N, CA, C and O of each residue as an XYZ file, in Angstrom:
676
protein
N       0.847     -1.190      0.000
C       0.000      0.000      0.000
C       0.889      1.249      0.000
O       1.854      1.314      0.762
N       0.580      2.230     -0.836
C       1.397      3.434     -0.895
C       1.348      4.194      0.421
O       0.341      4.174      1.128
N       2.445      4.860      0.737
C       2.445      5.681      1.946
C       1.675      6.972      1.681
O       1.734      7.524      0.583
N       0.966      7.440      2.678
C       0.174      8.655      2.534
C       1.069      9.862      2.793
O       1.949      9.835      3.652
N       0.825     10.900      2.042
C       1.649     12.105      2.131
C       0.708     13.311      2.076
O       0.725     14.074      1.110
N      -0.108     13.477      3.112
C      -1.196     14.436      3.065
C      -0.913     15.763      3.752
O      -1.863     16.456      4.117
N       0.334     16.151      3.947
C       0.533     17.353      4.741
C       0.474     18.653      3.942
O       0.558     19.728      4.537
N       0.337     18.598      2.636
C       0.413     19.824      1.843
C      -0.895     20.163      1.151
O      -1.745     19.310      0.893
N      -1.013     21.454      0.863
C      -2.122     21.951      0.056
C      -1.572     22.356     -1.302
O      -0.388     22.661     -1.444
N      -2.443     22.355     -2.284
C      -2.047     22.739     -3.627
C      -3.231     23.439     -4.297
O      -4.389     23.133     -4.013
N      -2.923     24.383     -5.191
C      -3.948     25.045     -5.994
C      -3.729     24.588     -7.435
O      -2.631     24.716     -7.975
N      -4.790     24.053     -8.053
C      -4.680     23.439     -9.373
C      -5.194     24.358    -10.484
O      -6.199     25.051    -10.319
N      -4.490     24.350    -11.613
C      -4.923     25.049    -12.816
C      -5.657     24.068    -13.745
O      -5.626     22.854    -13.542
N      -6.301     24.617    -14.747
C      -7.105     23.839    -15.688
C      -6.291     22.773    -16.430
O      -6.678     21.604    -16.455
N      -5.173     23.170    -17.031
C      -4.368     22.252    -17.842
C      -3.967     20.992    -17.109
O      -4.176     19.895    -17.626
N      -3.392     21.110    -15.911
C      -3.012     19.891    -15.182
C      -4.198     19.008    -14.799
O      -4.074     17.783    -14.791
N      -5.334     19.607    -14.484
C      -6.508     18.791    -14.158
C      -6.908     17.968    -15.375
O      -7.175     16.772    -15.259
N      -6.951     18.602    -16.535
C      -7.311     17.895    -17.767
C      -6.255     16.842    -18.103
O      -6.591     15.726    -18.499
N      -4.984     17.196    -17.946
C      -3.899     16.250    -18.247
C      -3.953     15.029    -17.329
O      -3.773     13.901    -17.786
N      -4.199     15.249    -16.041
C      -4.269     14.128    -15.106
C      -5.509     13.266    -15.365
O      -5.452     12.044    -15.233
N      -6.611     13.891    -15.728
C      -7.807     13.120    -16.092
C      -7.510     12.253    -17.310
O      -7.951     11.105    -17.379
N      -6.766     12.796    -18.267
C      -6.380     12.022    -19.455
C      -5.445     10.878    -19.076
O      -5.606      9.755    -19.553
N      -4.476     11.164    -18.224
C      -3.460     10.178    -17.855
C      -4.030      9.024    -17.050
O      -3.620      7.877    -17.229
N      -4.974      9.319    -16.164
C      -5.443      8.326    -15.196
C      -6.925      7.984    -15.313
O      -7.396      7.033    -14.688
N      -7.650      8.744    -16.102
C      -9.095      8.638    -16.263
C      -9.863      8.962    -14.984
O     -11.060      8.689    -14.902
N      -9.202      9.532    -14.000
C      -9.868     10.074    -12.813
C      -8.891     10.993    -12.101
O      -7.743     11.145    -12.519
N      -9.357     11.601    -11.023
C      -8.517     12.556    -10.284
C      -8.332     12.143     -8.831
O      -7.902     12.957     -8.014
N      -8.643     10.916     -8.496
C      -8.581     10.465     -7.108
C      -7.163     10.465     -6.537
O      -6.985     10.560     -5.323
N      -6.178     10.362     -7.385
C      -4.790     10.386     -6.925
C      -4.478     11.681     -6.185
O      -3.697     11.680     -5.233
N      -5.079     12.781     -6.615
C      -4.833     14.076     -5.970
C      -5.210     14.037     -4.489
O      -4.507     14.605     -3.653
N      -6.319     13.369     -4.167
C      -6.757     13.251     -2.773
C      -5.703     12.563     -1.918
O      -5.495     12.926     -0.761
N      -5.046     11.575     -2.493
C      -4.057     10.790     -1.751
C      -2.749     11.542     -1.561
O      -2.077     11.373     -0.544
N      -2.386     12.366     -2.529
C      -1.095     13.052     -2.475
C      -1.106     14.357     -1.689
O      -0.078     14.770     -1.153
N      -2.266     15.007     -1.621
C      -2.346     16.323     -0.989
C      -3.452     16.357      0.051
O      -4.500     15.734     -0.119
N      -3.210     17.082      1.117
C      -4.215     17.236      2.160
C      -5.450     17.938      1.629
O      -6.573     17.493      1.869
N      -5.250     19.031      0.910
C      -6.361     19.782      0.330
C      -5.984     20.214     -1.075
O      -4.913     20.780     -1.294
N      -6.867     19.944     -2.028
C      -6.656     20.318     -3.417
C      -7.653     21.434     -3.742
O      -8.855     21.198     -3.865
N      -7.127     22.646     -3.878
C      -7.963     23.815     -4.139
C      -8.110     24.035     -5.643
O      -7.146     23.914     -6.398
N      -9.329     24.359     -6.063
C      -9.618     24.689     -7.451
C     -10.343     26.034     -7.449
O     -11.488     26.112     -7.004
N      -9.694     27.096     -7.941
C     -10.381     28.384     -8.008
C     -11.640     28.288     -8.876
O     -11.713     27.486     -9.807
N     -12.599     29.103     -8.556
C     -13.869     29.171     -9.283
C     -13.634     29.305    -10.788
O     -14.292     28.637    -11.585
N     -12.695     30.169    -11.173
C     -12.413     30.421    -12.588
C     -11.940     29.166    -13.304
O     -12.271     28.957    -14.471
N     -11.170     28.333    -12.621
C     -10.683     27.078    -13.200
C     -11.855     26.117    -13.391
O     -11.964     25.476    -14.437
N     -12.720     26.014    -12.401
C     -13.890     25.144    -12.522
C     -14.762     25.570    -13.705
O     -15.281     24.726    -14.435
N     -14.920     26.878    -13.890
C     -15.707     27.387    -15.017
C     -15.052     27.008    -16.342
O     -15.740     26.605    -17.279
N     -13.709     27.135    -16.429
C     -13.002     26.762    -17.665
C     -13.198     25.290    -17.993
O     -13.438     24.933    -19.147
N     -13.097     24.445    -16.992
C     -13.235     23.003    -17.224
C     -14.638     22.654    -17.696
O     -14.813     21.816    -18.580
N     -15.628     23.292    -17.109
C     -17.027     22.976    -17.425
C     -17.584     23.797    -18.589
O     -18.754     23.642    -18.939
N     -16.782     24.657    -19.189
C     -17.258     25.625    -20.189
C     -18.045     25.017    -21.335
O     -19.006     25.623    -21.808
N     -17.664     23.843    -21.786
C     -18.326     23.264    -22.959
C     -19.288     22.146    -22.605
O     -19.785     21.445    -23.487
N     -19.550     21.980    -21.326
C     -20.549     20.995    -20.923
C     -20.016     19.581    -20.828
O     -18.813     19.351    -20.953
N     -20.908     18.641    -20.607
C     -20.546     17.250    -20.335
C     -19.852     16.553    -21.504
O     -19.209     15.524    -21.303
N     -19.967     17.088    -22.717
C     -19.322     16.468    -23.871
C     -17.815     16.712    -23.879
O     -17.080     16.019    -24.583
N     -17.358     17.670    -23.120
C     -15.942     18.013    -23.095
C     -15.178     17.025    -22.222
O     -15.645     16.635    -21.152
N     -14.000     16.627    -22.693
C     -13.176     15.693    -21.937
C     -12.799     16.288    -20.586
O     -12.533     17.486    -20.489
N     -12.774     15.480    -19.567
C     -12.362     15.762    -18.195
C     -13.482     16.297    -17.317
O     -13.321     16.330    -16.097
N     -14.610     16.718    -17.879
C     -15.706     17.231    -17.054
C     -16.231     16.122    -16.142
O     -16.450     16.343    -14.951
N     -16.431     14.945    -16.697
C     -16.947     13.824    -15.902
C     -15.991     13.483    -14.752
O     -16.425     13.292    -13.616
N     -14.698     13.408    -15.050
C     -13.704     13.089    -14.022
C     -13.642     14.204    -12.973
O     -13.512     13.938    -11.778
N     -13.736     15.449    -13.434
C     -13.697     16.594    -12.532
C     -14.895     16.558    -11.582
O     -14.740     16.726    -10.373
N     -16.069     16.342    -12.126
C     -17.278     16.327    -11.304
C     -17.321     15.120    -10.370
O     -17.954     15.182     -9.317
N     -16.662     14.029    -10.737
C     -16.652     12.823     -9.904
C     -15.598     12.878     -8.799
O     -15.619     12.048     -7.891
N     -14.687     13.831     -8.860
C     -13.602     13.936     -7.871
C     -14.132     14.592     -6.598
O     -14.357     15.802     -6.566
N     -14.327     13.806     -5.567
C     -14.930     14.306     -4.330
C     -13.967     15.104     -3.468
O     -14.409     15.890     -2.631
N     -12.684     14.928     -3.643
C     -11.714     15.566     -2.761
C     -11.297     16.971     -3.152
O     -10.467     17.577     -2.473
N     -11.849     17.499     -4.222
C     -11.454     18.842     -4.656
C     -12.236     19.894     -3.880
O     -13.448     19.777     -3.701
N     -11.525     20.929     -3.422
C     -12.180     22.047     -2.761
C     -12.359     23.147     -3.814
O     -11.440     23.924     -4.075
N     -13.543     23.203     -4.410
C     -13.818     24.140     -5.491
C     -14.383     25.425     -4.900
O     -15.394     25.414     -4.198
N     -13.706     26.534     -5.199
C     -14.151     27.836     -4.681
C     -15.535     28.162     -5.227
O     -15.834     27.895     -6.391
N     -16.367     28.738     -4.378
C     -17.743     29.052     -4.763
C     -17.895     30.415     -5.411
O     -18.958     30.740     -5.940
N     -16.833     31.217     -5.372
C     -16.897     32.570     -5.952
C     -15.563     32.887     -6.626
O     -14.529     32.323     -6.267
N     -15.594     33.782     -7.593
C     -14.347     34.185     -8.253
C     -13.367     34.837     -7.272
O     -13.758     35.338     -6.218
N     -12.109     34.817     -7.639
C     -11.083     35.520     -6.867
C     -11.480     36.998     -6.865
O     -11.790     37.562     -7.914
N     -11.471     37.618     -5.692
C     -11.986     38.983     -5.547
C     -11.252     39.991     -6.420
O     -11.882     40.750     -7.157
N      -9.940     40.004     -6.342
C      -9.165     40.987     -7.100
C      -7.948     40.304     -7.715
O      -7.143     39.688     -7.017
N      -7.834     40.424     -9.021
C      -6.656     39.918     -9.716
C      -5.898     41.135    -10.227
O      -6.414     41.875    -11.065
N      -4.674     41.355     -9.732
C      -3.925     42.553    -10.119
C      -3.576     42.566    -11.617
O      -3.517     41.516    -12.255
N      -3.348     43.757    -12.161
C      -3.041     43.894    -13.590
C      -1.860     43.035    -14.054
O      -1.893     42.510    -15.167
N      -0.825     42.880    -13.231
C       0.327     42.056    -13.621
C      -0.129     40.660    -14.020
O       0.335     40.116    -15.022
N      -1.028     40.084    -13.244
C      -1.520     38.743    -13.544
C      -2.539     38.776    -14.678
O      -2.455     37.977    -15.611
N      -3.493     39.688    -14.603
C      -4.561     39.790    -15.602
C      -4.027     40.012    -17.010
O      -4.544     39.446    -17.972
N      -2.986     40.840    -17.128
C      -2.480     41.223    -18.450
C      -1.473     40.241    -19.032
O      -1.197     40.292    -20.230
N      -0.917     39.351    -18.219
C       0.129     38.452    -18.697
C      -0.276     36.979    -18.772
O       0.428     36.172    -19.379
N      -1.401     36.631    -18.161
C      -1.806     35.227    -18.085
C      -3.272     35.080    -18.453
O      -4.028     36.051    -18.466
N      -3.661     33.838    -18.752
C      -5.094     33.626    -18.941
C      -5.764     33.655    -17.564
O      -5.087     33.610    -16.537
N      -7.077     33.728    -17.554
C      -7.809     33.910    -16.304
C      -7.579     32.762    -15.324
O      -7.478     32.989    -14.118
N      -7.497     31.530    -15.833
C      -7.275     30.390    -14.949
C      -5.946     30.483    -14.217
O      -5.899     30.343    -12.995
N      -4.873     30.718    -14.951
C      -3.547     30.828    -14.331
C      -3.491     31.988    -13.349
O      -2.967     31.854    -12.244
N      -4.038     33.132    -13.764
C      -4.037     34.313    -12.900
C      -4.806     34.030    -11.606
O      -4.368     34.425    -10.526
N      -5.936     33.354    -11.712
C      -6.731     33.064    -10.517
C      -6.035     32.041     -9.614
O      -6.137     32.128     -8.391
N      -5.332     31.077    -10.205
C      -4.588     30.093     -9.398
C      -3.524     30.806     -8.564
O      -3.406     30.564     -7.363
N      -2.764     31.672     -9.194
C      -1.686     32.375     -8.487
C      -2.264     33.297     -7.421
O      -1.786     33.303     -6.287
N      -3.282     34.074     -7.770
C      -3.845     35.001     -6.791
C      -4.536     34.265     -5.653
O      -4.444     34.686     -4.500
N      -5.223     33.176     -5.959
C      -5.866     32.359     -4.920
C      -4.812     31.834     -3.941
O      -4.995     31.895     -2.725
N      -3.715     31.322     -4.483
C      -2.634     30.810     -3.627
C      -2.082     31.918     -2.733
O      -1.854     31.702     -1.543
N      -1.870     33.091     -3.299
C      -1.353     34.212     -2.510
C      -2.367     34.651     -1.451
O      -2.000     34.878     -0.298
N      -3.628     34.770     -1.834
C      -4.674     35.210     -0.902
C      -4.841     34.253      0.272
O      -5.086     34.686      1.398
N      -4.707     32.945      0.012
C      -4.952     31.924      1.036
C      -3.662     31.364      1.635
O      -3.685     30.401      2.402
N      -2.535     31.988      1.269
C      -1.217     31.580      1.784
C      -0.946     30.091      1.569
O      -0.486     29.383      2.466
N      -1.247     29.644      0.355
C      -0.970     28.258     -0.039
C       0.303     28.305     -0.879
O       0.312     28.936     -1.936
N       1.374     27.652     -0.436
C       2.671     27.844     -1.084
C       2.882     27.141     -2.424
O       3.820     27.478     -3.146
N       2.031     26.171     -2.775
C       2.284     25.368     -3.975
C       1.132     25.464     -4.964
O      -0.039     25.362     -4.601
N       1.506     25.667     -6.244
C       0.527     25.690     -7.329
C       0.912     24.640     -8.366
O       2.077     24.264     -8.492
N      -0.095     24.179     -9.103
C       0.133     23.233    -10.189
C      -0.269     23.911    -11.491
O      -1.453     24.088    -11.781
N       0.738     24.283    -12.266
C       0.550     24.975    -13.538
C       1.489     24.318    -14.544
O       2.658     24.083    -14.238
N       0.987     24.019    -15.740
C       1.823     23.420    -16.778
C       2.384     24.451    -17.763
O       3.467     24.246    -18.312
N       1.679     25.536    -17.990
C       2.075     26.510    -19.008
C       3.287     27.325    -18.558
O       3.387     27.720    -17.396
N       4.195     27.566    -19.484
C       5.462     28.238    -19.183
C       5.255     29.632    -18.605
O       5.871     29.979    -17.598
N       4.397     30.434    -19.228
C       4.197     31.813    -18.746
C       3.665     31.811    -17.313
O       4.133     32.584    -16.477
N       2.702     30.956    -17.031
C       2.158     30.872    -15.683
C       3.187     30.415    -14.673
O       3.205     30.897    -13.540
N       4.043     29.492    -15.071
C       5.096     29.004    -14.174
C       6.096     30.119    -13.861
O       6.546     30.255    -12.723
N       6.439     30.915    -14.878
C       7.375     32.029    -14.658
C       6.809     33.038    -13.674
O       7.501     33.478    -12.756
N       5.551     33.400    -13.869
C       4.935     34.384    -12.980
C       4.786     33.809    -11.571
O       5.001     34.528    -10.595
N       4.430     32.549    -11.443
C       4.318     31.925    -10.119
C       5.656     31.974     -9.389
O       5.701     32.241     -8.188
N       6.746     31.716    -10.113
C       8.086     31.808     -9.497
C       8.365     33.226     -9.027
O       8.916     33.425     -7.944
N       7.987     34.215     -9.836
C       8.177     35.614     -9.446
C       7.388     35.951     -8.182
O       7.766     36.851     -7.432
N       6.310     35.240     -7.951
C       5.478     35.445     -6.761
C       5.927     34.557     -5.596
O       5.234     34.460     -4.583
N       7.091     33.909     -5.743
C       7.663     33.038     -4.709
C       6.786     31.841     -4.349
O       6.749     31.413     -3.195
N       6.087     31.311     -5.338
C       5.285     30.116     -5.120
C       6.068     28.885     -5.571
O       6.855     28.953     -6.515
N       5.849     27.772     -4.896
C       6.432     26.500     -5.318
C       5.576     25.961     -6.455
O       4.367     26.188     -6.506
N       6.226     25.246     -7.363
C       5.552     24.769     -8.563
C       5.641     23.274     -8.741
O       6.627     22.634     -8.376
N       4.591     22.743     -9.309
C       4.627     21.417     -9.882
C       3.728     21.471    -11.107
O       3.030     22.458    -11.340
N       3.756     20.409    -11.877
C       2.904     20.306    -13.047
C       2.285     18.921    -13.075
O       2.471     18.133    -12.147
N       1.560     18.627    -14.123
C       0.893     17.329    -14.204
C       1.906     16.185    -14.157
O       1.682     15.187    -13.472
N       3.017     16.327    -14.880
C       4.027     15.259    -14.853
C       4.726     15.181    -13.500
O       5.105     14.095    -13.062
N       4.897     16.306    -12.844
C       5.481     16.315    -11.498
C       4.614     15.560    -10.506
O       5.125     14.841     -9.647
N       3.311     15.720    -10.622
C       2.394     14.992     -9.745
C       2.465     13.491    -10.018
O       2.492     12.689     -9.084
N       2.495     13.111    -11.294
C       2.597     11.688    -11.627
C       3.918     11.093    -11.141
O       3.952      9.971    -10.637
N       4.994     11.845    -11.294
C       6.306     11.381    -10.833
C       6.312     11.222     -9.314
O       6.823     10.231     -8.793
N       5.747     12.192     -8.610
C       5.660     12.099     -7.147
C       4.862     10.865     -6.742
O       5.254     10.145     -5.824
N       3.751     10.620     -7.419
C       2.919      9.459     -7.094
C       3.715      8.165     -7.237
O       3.652      7.285     -6.380
N       4.456      8.067     -8.325
C       5.261      6.860     -8.555
C       6.303      6.698     -7.445
O       6.488      5.604     -6.912
N       6.977      7.791     -7.107
C       8.002      7.751     -6.058
C       7.421      7.358     -4.706
O       8.108      6.756     -3.881
N       6.150      7.700     -4.480
C       5.515      7.393     -3.195
C       4.819      6.040     -3.192
O       4.124      5.698     -2.235
N       5.004      5.262     -4.272
C       4.525      3.894     -4.274
C       3.192      3.645     -4.943
O       2.676      2.529     -4.888
N       2.628      4.646     -5.567
C       1.370      4.436     -6.280
C       1.656      3.730     -7.604
O       2.711      3.949     -8.200
N       0.747      2.897     -8.067
C       0.990      2.121     -9.297
C       0.802      2.960    -10.562
O      -0.139      2.754    -11.328
N       1.702      3.893    -10.760
C       1.652      4.782    -11.926
C       2.787      4.397    -12.869
O       3.947      4.335    -12.464
N       2.444      4.141    -14.125
C       3.452      3.891    -15.155
C       3.476      5.149    -16.016
O       2.535      5.428    -16.758
N       4.570      5.902    -15.904
C       4.656      7.194    -16.586
C       4.524      7.065    -18.094
O       3.856      7.885    -18.723
N       5.146      6.053    -18.689
C       5.050      5.885    -20.148
C       3.591      5.738    -20.587
O       3.166      6.343    -21.571
N       2.844      4.941    -19.857
C       1.425      4.733    -20.179
C       0.639      6.025    -19.977
O      -0.158      6.410    -20.832
N       0.861      6.689    -18.851
C       0.147      7.929    -18.552
C       0.437      9.000    -19.600
O      -0.475      9.692    -20.051
N       1.687      9.136    -19.984
C       2.076     10.133    -20.993
C       1.446      9.780    -22.339
O       0.991     10.666    -23.063
N       1.418      8.502    -22.673
C       0.774      8.070    -23.915
C      -0.699      8.451    -23.943
O      -1.203      8.912    -24.967
N      -1.388      8.262    -22.827
C      -2.804      8.647    -22.744
C      -2.971     10.157    -22.889
O      -3.896     10.632    -23.547
N      -2.064     10.901    -22.265
C      -2.137     12.366    -22.354
C      -1.991     12.824    -23.805
O      -2.770     13.648    -24.283
N      -0.999     12.290    -24.495
C      -0.773     12.723    -25.878
C      -1.913     12.286    -26.796
O      -2.247     12.995    -27.744
N      -2.514     11.121    -26.524
C      -3.669     10.679    -27.322
C      -4.874     11.597    -27.133
O      -5.743     11.671    -28.002
N      -4.927     12.287    -26.014
C      -6.007     13.250    -25.776
C      -5.614     14.663    -26.230
O      -6.303     15.634    -25.916
N      -4.513     14.769    -26.962
C      -4.136     16.063    -27.527
C      -3.353     16.966    -26.600
O      -3.227     18.161    -26.865
N      -2.828     16.424    -25.523
C      -2.029     17.228    -24.596
C      -0.593     17.219    -25.082
O       0.031     16.164    -25.199
N      -0.074     18.406    -25.365
C       1.275     18.538    -25.900
C       2.285     18.527    -24.762
O       2.119     19.224    -23.762
N       3.324     17.732    -24.926
C       4.421     17.648    -23.963
C       5.730     17.695    -24.742
O       5.875     17.011    -25.755
N       6.673     18.491    -24.281
C       7.953     18.573    -24.996
C       8.705     17.251    -24.855
O       8.656     16.596    -23.814
N       9.393     16.881    -25.916
C      10.163     15.628    -25.896
C      11.225     15.653    -24.804
O      11.484     14.641    -24.153
N      11.831     16.806    -24.614
C      12.874     16.940    -23.591
C      12.311     16.712    -22.189
O      12.923     16.028    -21.369
N      11.136     17.295    -21.922
C      10.498     17.114    -20.620
C      10.110     15.657    -20.407
O      10.348     15.102    -19.334
N       9.514     15.037    -21.418
C       9.118     13.629    -21.318
C      10.339     12.756    -21.046
O      10.295     11.891    -20.172
N      11.420     12.971    -21.777
C      12.637     12.181    -21.576
C      13.171     12.349    -20.155
O      13.586     11.374    -19.528
N      13.162     13.566    -19.651
C      13.646     13.840    -18.293
C      12.777     13.141    -17.253
O      13.308     12.530    -16.326
N      11.483     13.215    -17.383
C      10.567     12.607    -16.422
C      10.687     11.083    -16.472
O      10.708     10.432    -15.427
N      10.767     10.510    -17.672
C      10.921      9.051    -17.773
C      12.222      8.581    -17.147
O      12.277      7.523    -16.520
N      13.272      9.380    -17.324
C      14.566      9.033    -16.709
C      14.456      9.080    -15.188
O      14.926      8.172    -14.503
N      13.832     10.141    -14.654
C      13.662     10.257    -13.199
C      12.796      9.122    -12.642
O      12.980      8.689    -11.505
N      11.857      8.651    -13.453
C      10.960      7.573    -13.014
C      11.595      6.184    -13.191
O      11.035      5.174    -12.765
N      12.763      6.157    -13.823
C      13.409      4.868    -14.077
C      12.719      4.066    -15.162
O      12.746      2.835    -15.149
N      12.094      4.776    -16.111
C      11.365      4.099    -17.195
C      11.999      4.309    -18.560
O      11.311      4.263    -19.580
N      13.302      4.538    -18.585
C      13.985      4.761    -19.885
C      14.358      3.436    -20.473
O      14.939      3.383    -21.557
């Protein structure tokens, strides 16, 4: 049985939620890895924007462990609003407002701004790698294959690095 590692909170962006749903066909792993998984209102709206026909909506709605904000982030400063999409901006501002040190963002621009805001970062592949290291039955090659089949773009360099770290080369 995998060891539990529930002492941290994380704020999730749209891209990683969709990527993890593609990789695993559910989001239950997040409950096991993090004490609280926060989803800003804006991210929930992005995921559900096209209705039940859109990929990941079913997995998102079935994930009981997500703490989905009931209202939009009150104020998003111009630095975030003008440089990022609404989901990324809301993830960073939500984390800052609630003093949550870690965010999950896959997009480069969002990751750069999160670093400037002194937030810790992970991405969808980072979560999968952590799960494998903590004993969960995750095969990164299979998960990455599912992600790419669902149209999720991953750089070859990043994939090679993650597979090497996972011992799957």
